[in-house]
C-alpha positions in Angstrom: -0.3 0.0 0.1 1.0 3.8 -0.5 0.9 5.6 2.9 -0.6 9.1 1.8 2.0 11.8 4.0 2.2 15.3 5.0 5.2 17.2 6.3 5.0 19.3 8.9 8.5 21.8 8.8 9.1 25.2 9.9 12.5 25.1 8.8 12.9 25.9 5.3 16.5 24.9 4.7 15.2 21.3 5.7 11.9 21.2 4.0 14.0 19.9 0.4 15.4 17.7 1.9 13.0 15.7 3.7 10.8 15.9 0.9 13.8 13.8 -1.1 13.6 11.6 1.6 10.1 10.7 1.2 9.7 10.4 -2.2 12.5 8.2 -2.2 10.6 5.7 -0.5 7.7 4.0 -2.8 5.8 3.4 -0.1 5.1 6.8 0.6 3.3 9.7 -1.1 3.7 13.4 -0.3 0.4 15.5 -0.4 2.3 18.7 0.5 4.4 20.1 3.3 3.4 22.8 5.6 4.4 25.2 8.5 3.0 23.6 11.4 0.5 26.6 11.8 -1.8 25.5 8.8 -0.9 21.8 9.7 -4.5 21.6 11.4 -5.7 23.1 8.6 -4.2 20.7 6.1 -4.8 17.6 7.7 -8.2 18.2 8.0 -8.0 19.2 4.1 -5.9 15.9 2.9 -6.5 13.6 5.4 -3.2 12.0 5.2 -2.3 8.4 6.9 1.0 9.6 8.5 2.1 13.3 9.5 5.6 13.9 9.3 7.1 16.4 12.0 10.2 18.0 11.7 11.4 19.5 15.7 13.7 22.1 14.1 14.1 25.1 14.9 12.5 24.3 17.8 12.2 21.0 19.1 10.0 22.0 22.0 7.1 23.7 20.2 7.9 20.5 17.3 6.6 18.2 20.4 3.8 20.6 21.3 3.0 20.3 17.4 2.9 16.7 18.1 0.8 16.6 21.4 -2.0 19.1 19.6 -2.1 17.0 16.3 -2.1 13.9 17.8 -5.2 14.7 20.5 -6.9 16.1 17.3 -6.3 13.6 15.3 -5.9 10.3 17.1 -6.2 7.8 13.9 -3.3 9.3 12.3 -0.1 8.3 12.7 2.7 10.7 13.5 6.6 10.5 12.8 9.2 12.8 14.0 12.5 13.6 12.5 15.8 15.7 13.9 19.8 16.6 13.7 20.7 14.8 16.4 19.8 12.1 18.6 18.5 13.4 22.0 17.3 10.7 24.6 15.1 13.4 25.8 13.6 14.1 22.7 12.8 10.1 21.8 11.3 9.9 24.8 9.1 12.8 25.0 8.2 11.9 21.3 7.4 8.3 21.9 5.4 9.3 25.0 3.1 11.7 22.5 2.6 9.1 20.2 5.2 9.2 17.3 5.9 5.9 16.0 9.7 6.6 15.1 12.3 9.2 15.8 14.4 9.8 12.6 18.0 11.4 12.2 19.8 11.8 9.0 22.2 9.5 9.6 20.0 6.5 10.4 17.0 7.7 8.0 18.4 4.8 5.7 18.2 2.0 8.5 15.2 3.1 10.4 12.8 4.1 7.9 11.6 1.4 6.5 10.7 -0.7 9.1 9.3 2.5 11.0 7.0 2.3 7.4 5.9 -1.3 8.3 4.9 -0.6 11.7 2.4 2.3 10.2 1.1 0.0 7.7 0.6 -2.5 10.8 -1.0 0.1 12.2 -3.5 1.5 9.7 -4.3 -2.1 9.1 -5.5 -2.8 12.2 -7.3 0.2 12.5 -9.2 -0.8 9.4 -9.5 -4.4 10.4 -11.3 -3.0 14.1 -13.8 -0.5 12.5 -14.6 -3.3 10.2 -15.3 -6.1 12.9 -17.3 -3.1 15.0 -19.8 -3.3 11.9 -19.8 -6.3 11.2 -20.7 -7.3 15.0 -23.9 -4.1 14.9 -25.2 -5.5 11.8 -24.9 -9.0 12.8 -27.3 -11.2 15.3 -26.8 -11.8 18.2 -24.6 -14.7 19.4 -22.7 -16.1 22.5 -19.9 -13.8 23.6 -17.8 -16.7 23.2 -17.7 -16.4 19.6 -14.7 -14.6 18.5 -14.9 -11.5 16.3 -15.0 -11.7 12.7 -11.6 -11.2 10.3 -12.7 -8.4 7.5 -11.9 -9.1 4.3 -13.1 -7.0 1.8 -12.0 -3.6 4.1 -8.3 -5.1 4.5 -5.6 -2.8 2.9 -3.2 -5.1 0.8 0.7 -4.7 1.8 1.0 -5.6 5.0 3.3 -8.2 6.5 3.0 -11.3 7.9 2.2 -10.0 11.1 -0.6 -8.6 9.5 -1.8 -11.2 7.6 -1.5 -13.8 10.4 -4.5 -12.6 11.5 -6.8 -14.0 8.5 -5.6 -17.3 10.3 -7.6 -16.5 13.3 -10.4 -19.1 14.2 -13.4 -18.2 16.3 -14.8 -20.5 18.7 -17.9 -23.5 17.6 -20.9 -22.2 19.4 -24.1 -24.6 19.9 -26.9 -21.7 20.1 -29.6 -22.2 22.2 -32.8 -23.9 20.5 -30.5 -25.2 17.8 -31.2 -28.4 15.7 -29.8 -31.0 17.4 -29.7 -29.8 21.1 -32.2 -31.0 23.2 -34.9 -28.7 25.6 -33.0 -28.4 29.3 -36.4 -29.6 31.2 -36.8 -32.7 28.9 -34.3 -34.9 31.1 -36.1 -33.9 34.5 -39.7 -34.4 33.6 -38.8 -38.1 32.0 -37.1 -38.8 35.5 -40.2 -37.5 37.0 -43.0 -39.3 35.3 -40.6 -42.8 35.8 -40.5 -42.0 39.5 -44.5 -41.5 40.0 -44.6 -44.5 37.8 -42.4 -46.8 39.8 -44.8 -45.9 42.9 -48.2 -46.3 41.4 -46.5 -50.0 40.2 -45.7 -50.7 43.6 -49.1 -49.8 45.8 -50.8 -51.6 42.7 -48.9 -54.7 43.8 -49.1 -54.2 47.1 -52.8 -53.6 46.9 -53.1 -57.1 45.5 
């Protein structure tokens, strides 16, 4: 699959390089680039699956933008980039919901795995919504039945982790009153009749 990507960058000196990096990946499709001030409006217009946030020139401001956009668009995936690896920035970005923290030196190594995780999350979101629709539309069944794995809404291009979901099998459930099942009251009734018959026979025998 191709992941539509919006680049949020306030550092004009980095915009071109980041656009080139995004365009170098066949799995990503750059929709546009925008400064942070216009990010919300652009996301509402373009509905990207991934928002790439450059933390330069002010990392603290970039993290604030991440927190704000993540709250407004919880189903959107976020990735951040910065020139250097800083433990506090990495920790804060991950806590705020970023999928990955990319720096120029590690981009070629980290970006493929990050894209793979993004695709997994996007597929999981699609499957979750589809399963929810089917449960609401379908007949009432036992709570032991596992959710139906969707097929027509499944997003292609995912890894084996996604495809493994299709192998999940639900539990076989016998619904009450279905063919092959006996009413719960039948067996006690038969036993009671047999006891009454035995008492009557005993009384008649004693009378003779």
